[in-house]
C-alpha positions as CSV (number, residue, x, y, z in Angstrom):
1,M,-28.3,67.2,11.0
2,S,-25.3,66.8,8.8
3,T,-25.4,65.1,5.4
4,E,-23.0,62.3,6.5
5,I,-25.1,61.4,9.6
6,R,-28.3,61.3,7.5
7,I,-26.7,59.1,4.9
8,E,-25.6,56.6,7.6
9,Q,-29.1,56.5,9.1
10,E,-30.6,55.9,5.7
11,L,-28.1,53.1,5.0
12,D,-28.9,51.5,8.4
13,T,-32.7,51.6,7.8
14,A,-32.6,50.6,4.2
15,P,-33.9,47.1,3.5
16,T,-31.2,44.6,2.8
17,A,-31.5,42.3,-0.2
18,P,-32.2,38.7,0.8
19,P,-29.2,36.4,0.4
20,P,-29.2,34.2,-2.7
21,P,-30.7,30.8,-2.2
22,S,-28.2,28.1,-1.7
23,R,-28.1,25.3,-4.2
24,K,-28.6,22.0,-2.5
25,L,-27.9,18.6,-4.0
26,P,-31.2,17.1,-4.9
27,K,-32.3,13.8,-3.4
28,V,-31.8,10.6,-5.3
29,E,-34.8,9.9,-7.5
30,R,-36.1,6.7,-8.9
31,E,-35.2,7.8,-12.4
32,T,-31.5,8.3,-11.3
33,V,-31.4,4.9,-9.7
34,L,-32.8,3.4,-12.9
35,Y,-30.2,5.2,-14.9
36,G,-27.5,3.9,-12.6
37,L,-28.6,0.3,-13.0
38,C,-28.9,0.6,-16.8
39,S,-25.5,2.3,-17.0
40,A,-23.9,-0.5,-15.0
41,L,-25.5,-3.2,-17.1
42,A,-24.6,-1.5,-20.3
43,S,-21.0,-0.9,-19.2
44,V,-20.6,-4.6,-18.1
45,V,-21.9,-5.9,-21.4
46,I,-19.8,-3.5,-23.5
47,V,-16.5,-4.2,-21.6
48,A,-17.2,-7.9,-21.6
49,L,-17.6,-7.9,-25.4
50,A,-14.5,-5.7,-25.8
51,F,-12.4,-8.1,-23.7
52,W,-13.8,-11.1,-25.6
53,L,-13.2,-9.7,-29.1
54,T,-9.7,-8.2,-28.3
55,P,-6.5,-9.6,-26.6
56,L,-7.3,-7.6,-23.5
57,D,-7.2,-9.6,-20.3
58,G,-7.0,-9.2,-16.5
59,T,-9.6,-8.9,-13.8
60,V,-8.3,-5.6,-12.5
61,G,-8.3,-4.0,-15.9
62,W,-11.8,-5.3,-16.6
63,V,-13.1,-3.8,-13.4
64,I,-11.4,-0.4,-14.1
65,C,-12.8,-0.3,-17.7
66,A,-16.2,-1.3,-16.5
67,Y,-16.3,1.4,-13.9
68,V,-15.1,4.2,-16.2
69,G,-17.6,3.1,-18.8
70,F,-20.3,3.2,-16.1
71,L,-19.4,6.7,-15.2
72,A,-19.5,7.8,-18.8
73,I,-22.8,6.2,-19.7
74,F,-24.4,7.4,-16.4
75,W,-23.2,11.0,-17.0
76,A,-24.6,11.0,-20.6
77,L,-28.0,9.7,-19.4
78,T,-28.4,12.0,-16.5
79,R,-27.2,15.0,-18.5
80,R,-30.1,14.5,-21.0
81,S,-32.5,14.3,-18.1
82,I,-31.4,16.8,-15.4
83,G,-28.8,19.0,-17.1
84,T,-25.1,19.2,-17.1
85,L,-24.6,20.9,-13.7
86,R,-26.7,18.3,-11.8
87,A,-25.2,15.5,-13.8
88,N,-21.7,16.6,-12.7
89,D,-23.0,16.6,-9.1
90,R,-24.2,13.1,-9.6
91,I,-20.9,11.9,-11.0
92,A,-19.0,13.5,-8.2
93,A,-21.3,11.9,-5.6
94,V,-20.8,8.5,-7.2
95,A,-17.0,8.9,-7.3
96,V,-16.8,10.0,-3.7
97,T,-19.1,7.1,-2.6
98,T,-17.0,4.6,-4.5
99,L,-13.8,5.9,-2.8
100,G,-15.4,5.7,0.6
101,L,-16.5,2.2,0.0
102,G,-13.0,1.4,-1.2
103,V,-11.7,2.3,2.2
104,V,-14.5,0.9,4.4
105,V,-15.1,-2.4,2.6
106,P,-11.5,-3.8,2.9
107,L,-11.4,-2.7,6.6
108,C,-14.7,-4.5,7.3
109,L,-13.4,-7.6,5.4
110,I,-10.2,-7.7,7.5
111,I,-12.1,-7.2,10.8
112,G,-14.7,-9.8,9.8
113,Y,-12.1,-12.3,8.8
114,V,-10.1,-11.9,12.0
115,T,-13.3,-12.1,14.0
116,I,-14.4,-15.4,12.3
117,K,-11.0,-17.0,12.7
118,G,-10.4,-15.8,16.3
119,I,-13.8,-16.1,17.9
120,R,-13.5,-19.8,18.1
121,G,-10.8,-19.7,20.7
122,L,-12.1,-16.8,22.7
123,N,-13.0,-17.8,26.2
124,A,-12.5,-16.8,29.8
125,T,-9.3,-18.7,30.2
126,F,-7.7,-16.7,27.4
127,F,-7.7,-13.7,29.7
128,T,-6.8,-15.4,32.9
129,D,-4.1,-18.0,32.0
130,T,-0.6,-17.7,30.5
131,M,1.5,-19.9,28.3
132,E,4.0,-20.8,31.0
133,K,2.8,-24.4,31.3
134,V,1.4,-25.0,27.8
135,G,3.1,-27.3,25.3
136,P,2.9,-27.2,21.5
137,L,0.5,-30.2,21.4
138,D,-2.0,-28.9,23.9
139,P,-5.4,-27.8,22.5
140,S,-6.0,-24.2,21.5
141,S,-8.3,-23.8,24.5
142,A,-5.4,-24.4,26.9
143,G,-3.4,-21.4,28.1
144,G,-4.1,-17.8,27.4
145,A,-2.7,-14.4,26.8
146,K,-2.9,-12.8,30.2
147,H,0.8,-12.0,30.3
148,A,0.7,-10.5,26.8
149,I,-2.3,-8.3,27.5
150,I,-0.7,-7.0,30.7
151,G,2.6,-6.4,28.8
152,T,0.8,-4.5,26.0
153,L,-1.0,-2.3,28.5
154,I,2.2,-1.5,30.4
155,Q,4.3,-0.8,27.3
156,V,1.7,1.2,25.4
157,G,0.8,3.1,28.6
158,L,4.5,4.1,29.2
159,A,4.9,5.0,25.6
160,T,1.9,7.3,25.9
161,L,3.2,8.9,29.0
162,I,6.4,9.7,27.2
163,S,5.1,10.7,23.8
164,V,1.9,12.7,24.6
165,P,3.6,15.5,26.7
166,L,6.5,15.8,24.3
167,G,4.2,15.7,21.2
168,V,1.8,18.3,22.6
169,L,4.6,20.6,23.7
170,S,6.2,20.3,20.3
171,A,2.9,21.1,18.6
172,V,2.5,24.2,20.8
173,Y,6.0,25.3,19.9
174,L,5.5,24.8,16.2
175,N,2.0,26.5,16.1
176,E,2.0,29.0,18.9
177,V,5.6,30.0,19.6
178,G,7.6,29.5,16.4
179,G,11.1,30.8,16.2
180,R,14.4,29.8,14.4
181,M,14.1,26.2,15.3
182,A,10.6,25.7,14.1
183,K,11.6,24.6,10.6
184,T,14.2,22.2,12.0
185,V,11.8,20.7,14.5
186,R,9.1,20.2,11.8
187,F,11.7,18.6,9.5
188,L,12.7,16.2,12.2
189,V,9.1,15.3,13.0
190,D,8.3,14.7,9.4
191,S,11.5,12.6,9.0
192,M,10.6,10.5,12.1
193,S,7.1,9.9,10.6
194,G,8.8,7.9,7.8
195,V,11.2,5.9,10.0
196,P,10.5,2.1,9.7
197,S,9.5,0.5,13.0
198,I,12.5,-1.9,12.8
199,V,14.8,1.1,12.8
200,A,13.3,2.4,16.0
201,G,13.8,-1.0,17.6
202,L,17.4,-1.2,16.4
203,F,18.1,2.3,17.8
204,I,16.8,1.4,21.3
205,Y,18.5,-2.0,21.1
206,T,21.8,-0.5,20.3
207,I,21.7,2.4,22.9
208,W,19.6,0.9,25.8
209,V,20.1,-2.9,25.6
210,V,23.7,-3.1,24.3
211,Q,25.6,0.1,25.1
212,L,24.0,0.9,28.5
213,G,23.6,-2.8,29.3
214,K,20.0,-2.5,30.6
215,G,18.9,-5.7,28.9
216,F,15.5,-6.6,27.4
217,S,12.6,-5.0,29.3
218,G,9.2,-3.4,28.9
219,L,10.7,0.0,29.4
220,A,13.0,-0.5,26.4
221,A,9.9,-1.5,24.3
222,A,8.1,1.7,25.5
223,F,11.1,3.8,24.4
224,A,10.9,2.2,20.9
225,L,7.2,2.7,20.7
226,S,7.4,6.3,21.8
227,V,9.8,7.0,18.9
228,L,7.1,5.8,16.6
229,M,4.3,7.5,18.4
230,L,5.8,10.9,18.9
231,P,5.6,12.2,15.3
232,T,2.0,11.0,14.9
233,V,0.9,12.9,18.1
234,T,2.9,16.0,17.2
235,R,1.6,16.4,13.6
236,T,-2.0,15.6,14.6
237,A,-1.9,17.9,17.6
238,E,-0.4,20.7,15.5
239,E,-3.2,20.4,12.9
240,M,-5.8,20.5,15.7
241,L,-4.2,23.7,17.2
242,K,-4.4,25.3,13.8
243,L,-8.2,24.9,13.9
244,V,-8.5,27.1,17.0
245,P,-9.8,30.5,15.9
246,G,-7.2,33.3,16.1
247,G,-9.8,35.6,17.6
248,L,-9.7,33.6,20.8
249,R,-6.0,34.2,21.2
250,E,-6.3,37.9,20.4
251,S,-9.1,38.3,22.9
252,S,-7.1,36.7,25.6
253,L,-4.0,38.8,24.9
254,A,-6.1,41.9,24.7
255,L,-7.4,41.3,28.2
256,G,-3.9,41.2,29.5
257,A,-3.2,37.5,29.7
258,S,0.3,36.4,28.9
259,E,1.2,34.1,26.0
260,W,1.7,31.0,28.0
261,R,-1.6,31.6,30.0
262,T,-3.4,32.1,26.7
263,V,-2.1,28.7,25.4
264,W,-2.9,27.0,28.7
265,R,-6.3,28.4,29.4
266,V,-7.7,29.1,25.9
267,V,-5.9,27.3,23.1
268,L,-5.5,23.9,24.7
269,P,-9.0,23.6,26.1
270,S,-10.5,24.7,22.8
271,A,-8.5,21.9,21.0
272,K,-9.2,19.3,23.7
273,T,-11.2,16.9,21.5
274,G,-8.6,17.1,18.7
275,L,-5.8,16.4,21.1
276,V,-7.6,13.3,22.3
277,T,-7.9,12.2,18.7
278,A,-4.1,12.7,18.4
279,V,-3.5,10.5,21.4
280,I,-5.9,7.8,19.9
281,L,-4.1,7.9,16.6
282,G,-0.7,7.6,18.3
283,I,-1.9,4.6,20.3
284,A,-3.4,2.9,17.3
285,R,-0.1,3.5,15.5
286,V,2.0,1.6,18.0
287,A,-0.4,-0.9,19.6
288,G,0.2,-3.6,16.9
289,E,3.9,-3.1,16.3
290,T,6.0,-6.3,16.5
291,A,9.4,-5.5,15.0
292,P,10.5,-3.1,17.7
293,L,9.4,-5.5,20.5
294,L,11.5,-8.3,19.1
295,M,14.7,-6.4,19.9
296,T,13.5,-4.6,23.1
297,S,11.1,-6.6,25.2
298,F,12.0,-9.9,23.6
299,G,8.9,-11.8,24.9
300,N,8.0,-14.0,27.9
301,D,5.5,-16.8,28.6
302,S,4.8,-15.6,32.2
303,V,3.5,-12.5,33.7
304,N,6.1,-9.7,34.3
305,T,4.7,-6.5,35.7
306,N,8.0,-4.8,36.2
307,P,8.9,-2.9,33.1
308,T,12.5,-2.2,34.2
309,Q,13.6,-5.9,34.7
310,G,13.5,-8.9,32.5
311,P,11.8,-9.6,29.1
312,M,8.1,-8.8,28.9
313,S,5.5,-10.2,26.5
314,A,3.0,-8.3,24.4
315,L,0.0,-9.2,22.2
316,P,1.9,-8.6,18.9
317,L,4.7,-10.8,20.1
318,F,2.2,-13.4,21.3
319,V,0.5,-13.4,17.9
320,Y,3.9,-13.5,16.0
321,K,5.2,-16.4,18.1
322,Q,2.0,-18.5,17.7
323,I,1.4,-17.9,14.0
324,R,4.9,-19.1,13.2
325,A,4.3,-22.4,15.0
326,P,3.6,-25.5,12.9
327,E,0.6,-26.8,14.9
328,A,-2.9,-25.8,14.0
329,N,-3.9,-25.2,17.6
330,Q,-1.1,-22.6,18.0
331,I,-2.2,-20.9,14.8
332,A,-5.8,-20.7,16.1
333,R,-4.5,-19.2,19.3
334,A,-2.7,-16.5,17.2
335,W,-6.0,-15.5,15.5
336,T,-7.6,-15.2,18.9
337,G,-4.8,-13.0,20.0
338,A,-5.2,-10.8,17.0
339,L,-8.9,-10.4,17.7
340,V,-8.2,-9.5,21.3
341,L,-5.7,-6.9,20.1
342,I,-8.3,-5.3,17.9
343,L,-10.8,-5.3,20.7
344,L,-8.3,-3.7,23.1
345,V,-7.6,-0.9,20.7
346,L,-11.3,-0.4,20.2
347,L,-11.8,-0.3,24.0
348,L,-9.1,2.3,24.4
349,F,-10.7,4.3,21.6
350,V,-14.1,4.2,23.4
351,I,-12.6,5.2,26.7
352,A,-10.7,8.1,25.2
353,R,-13.9,9.3,23.5
354,A,-15.9,9.1,26.7
355,I,-13.3,11.1,28.6
356,A,-13.3,13.7,25.8
357,A,-17.1,13.9,25.9
358,L,-17.1,14.2,29.7
359,G,-14.5,17.0,29.6
360,K,-16.6,18.9,27.0
361,K,-19.7,18.8,29.3
362,V,-17.6,20.0,32.3
């Protein structure tokens, strides 16, 4: 037996060293909670005295100073108790938790406020009646937003049918194909992401409504919404495609599959859940837009299911029209419309997630 073979066998049979134990963040202890409470109380007292004894003023400044003081005192106390390394972990955990609450709490407050204001006028007639025969002095329980709900579903549905194929194909081109035009396409997509919604509405109004003489319609609104939806879907889909392991592509190509078949049979199915997320984000981006609809669909108080003819209403237009009215009953109806719009987006989100979960099982 040669020396090289014997060395390889010895290396294969040699015991391997156990991997180093991973350092896990310790659980929150009572002592840490006590330190946090004491730190918060001490920070509030110190900052209150500082603001009282000095010309400092302002609620926002007081909160910022109190929070910074809390972090400093909490770090000093925990450092003496559990060491510098774990104290840094605690401070990082507190900072991340604070940022998370800073995002979630305002969102919950907005949803809660809209729910409280809009739940009063939410009844069955709101989904079955229109505003065709409702006057400004009629109670808020009279009429409904059936025409607006139907218009929103049609316009957002058409915008989705336009944007999703274009967005996914653009993402495939940017991530899988590349080429000379890749930088130009990415630049245009990034530029479209920053376009104000009113500009998209003006663009479609100038080209479709005025120049081509097609008039106000749900299709014009769908075109304007697709302009806003396309960059969101493209950028999100591209990021999802980047998460697909390169080994899957290499394995498919090594087995003799062509590039387009690899993308169709391997890459896209692997990123299916992420692509559904891209569609959801795109829908959420345009579902509440009002400015483009003012110059494209214009609004209507009756049901119009033909997106190519005549003005068509939508929930954002319904809310905008009612909230600008002087009567309290009309303003209450606007809050109900805003609540229904939130529920509609939530329903679309749940349906999309269910479809993605079903596709994953299949």
